[in-house]
Steps between C-alpha positions, in 0.01 A plus 500: 500500500515350148848629407409780255506876533211726589486656152459146356209437734355837409506404131318178585238685703448758223432226248823556306629143561323179414613154610808616697788252525485538882141378521584202730703723740210742504246225564712369786538845653123551484435143626293404195556319174634621167182373337287724732716805408465426127132403487335566830423128544623332815665163481636390830701213350711725278865461599776751495784373278788328689759761389287766663416298809864428560613857442539755781188487714261787459415635843138571585399863553563491870539802723878465492503483124284818481744669737789401271310616192423841643843552644726408211828680413557746216823540300684831528694624195805723513830562327710196412739374767840663492404739221555877494181569307172593658303347213229261612318244278226262595715196425620213716853650507367812670320329789681620810281327759145412605276650767165413646225624273365840612125530563425624147669191345362231732388207283602683177698289257768704329543783756853646516706746690736755348794619707522877476865588421469861379386815679303646209161405655569647845311584720248241370756217482840515676801289414465154656122489484323208330226611261242225480364433155162346416498294179136564405378833634507779240675833570271796543604868505725600787579136590862393511601240244789281385555515129688227310665643192504294182865587432710328762199401714607754762260573784437861607289644781297812416174675582239441235308812403277382219526406134408588142451258209869472442676608821493469872562805720741451792656703775826476692563686821871574527526720305122550457425442137205403283574300186340260257602162364374341177290188568698329224809519732327329791467121537299495824371734769412394856324678785690555827274401785719574799854529635698384797840569662737303725 
């Protein structure tokens, strides 16, 4: 409602941000004043600056807005258009579409879908499935996860089997194989919270 991402709001709520630059938009969204947000003191006469007042109207938290918030779309990442490679990266160039957020990603900022293009995770994930990725939930043993490699930022789908101080243990299904990757090779790791098919 105030034009910033959910992680930005989370940092504010956790006390990591003081005097945010979007204080007037936040005050307007909460139907209060910036002074009240800063000090707790109400001052009815405080005005929102003209540049904010004349910007895109902030809608009140109506039922229809809540419906929109809880039913947003999620980007789906796949191979680049026209390419022969099955490499997928979580970059703008690899977005192949958007879909309605699945239940596990309703009202989650940063959720993503990964188009499954290989058969190495069958029968858990078949080609054409979308593996839905949660940006904040940690992987726990025997979950499926999407790993972003530091080198090349490639995204791979595997089953997470645990970790040591220096490595994570993974599994692939076809052929069935257990292997380890050094944590130093991994940029990010995300929990898969569901899948869907056409």
